[in-house]
C-alpha positions in Angstrom: 102.1 33.7 -52.8 103.1 32.4 -56.2 101.3 29.1 -56.7 103.1 27.9 -59.8 106.7 27.1 -59.0 109.6 26.9 -61.4 113.3 25.9 -61.0 116.1 25.7 -63.5 118.3 22.7 -63.9 121.3 22.2 -66.3 121.4 18.6 -67.6 124.7 16.9 -66.6 126.3 14.3 -68.7 125.4 11.7 -66.0 121.6 12.2 -66.8 122.0 11.1 -70.4 121.9 7.7 -72.0 123.9 6.1 -74.8 121.8 8.1 -77.3 123.0 11.3 -75.7 119.5 12.3 -74.5 118.1 12.5 -71.0 117.3 8.9 -69.8 113.5 8.7 -69.6 113.3 7.9 -65.8 115.3 11.0 -64.9 112.3 13.2 -65.7 110.6 11.7 -62.6 113.7 12.9 -60.6 113.2 16.4 -62.0 109.5 16.2 -61.0 110.6 15.3 -57.5 113.1 18.2 -57.4 110.2 20.6 -58.3 107.9 18.9 -55.8 110.3 19.6 -53.0 110.5 23.2 -54.0 106.7 23.5 -54.2 106.4 22.1 -50.7 109.1 24.7 -49.5 107.0 27.5 -51.1 104.0 26.4 -49.0 106.0 27.4 -45.9 107.5 24.1 -44.7 110.2 21.7 -45.8 109.6 18.0 -46.4 111.7 17.3 -43.3 109.3 19.5 -41.2 106.4 17.6 -42.6 108.0 14.3 -41.5 108.7 15.8 -38.1 104.9 16.5 -37.9 104.4 12.8 -38.5 103.2 13.0 -42.1 104.3 11.8 -45.5 103.1 12.3 -49.1 103.9 9.1 -50.9 103.4 8.9 -54.7 100.3 6.8 -55.7 100.5 7.5 -59.4 103.2 9.0 -61.7 102.6 10.0 -65.3 104.9 11.6 -67.9 104.2 12.3 -71.5 107.4 12.9 -73.6 107.1 15.5 -76.4 110.8 16.0 -77.1 114.1 14.9 -75.6 116.4 17.0 -73.5 120.1 16.7 -74.1 123.3 17.2 -72.2 123.9 20.8 -71.1 120.3 21.9 -71.8 118.9 24.3 -69.3 115.6 23.0 -68.2 112.8 25.0 -66.8 110.8 22.7 -64.6 107.4 24.1 -63.6 104.8 22.6 -61.3 101.6 23.4 -59.4 99.1 21.7 -57.2 96.1 21.1 -59.5 93.7 19.0 -57.5 92.9 18.2 -53.8 90.3 15.6 -52.7 90.3 14.5 -49.1 93.7 12.9 -48.5 94.8 13.0 -52.1 96.5 15.7 -54.1 97.7 16.0 -57.7 100.7 18.0 -58.8 101.1 18.8 -62.5 104.4 19.4 -64.2 105.9 20.9 -67.4 109.5 20.8 -68.5 110.7 23.2 -71.2 114.0 24.3 -72.7 114.3 27.5 -74.7 110.5 27.8 -74.6 110.1 24.4 -76.2 107.8 21.9 -74.4 109.7 18.6 -73.5 107.3 16.9 -71.1 104.0 17.2 -69.3 103.1 15.0 -66.4 101.6 14.6 -63.0 101.9 12.8 -59.7 99.1 11.8 -57.3 99.9 11.7 -53.6 98.1 10.6 -50.5 98.7 12.3 -47.2 99.4 9.7 -44.5 100.7 9.5 -41.0 104.1 7.8 -40.6 102.2 4.6 -39.5 100.2 4.6 -42.7 96.8 6.2 -41.7 95.3 8.6 -44.3 94.9 12.3 -43.3 93.3 15.3 -45.1 95.6 17.4 -47.2 97.1 20.1 -44.8 95.8 23.7 -45.2 99.4 24.9 -46.1 99.3 22.7 -49.1 95.7 23.5 -50.0 96.7 27.2 -50.1 99.0 26.3 -53.0 96.0 25.0 -55.1 95.9 26.6 -58.6 92.5 27.1 -60.0 91.8 25.6 -63.5 91.6 29.2 -64.9 95.2 30.0 -63.8 
């Protein structure tokens, strides 16, 4: 099973601001798109996770901007599960275009039941954990 997951996304005009670069908050949308694909690669969809009575809300979100993406750029969004501790998990991200690094970031999630009780990270997600040497 491939543990690092990548998707491509072409930047539409609607994602840019008046300066003709991607609006800063959109990078978090791109991280979410990748996160959903990472969950699918674990063998379940987010809808199935909710049907099992679980949710993975975001506790922290971080993005470091190295360079701006522009309209019509083809972004390579890559992410991986980098850390698991009890009911928390961290997903790390990189966004590049043409081999050039645009952003690095991460999100920290807690696994909870739909009524808000914490649960351990499910085995299907732990199986996606990338060791630091990867």
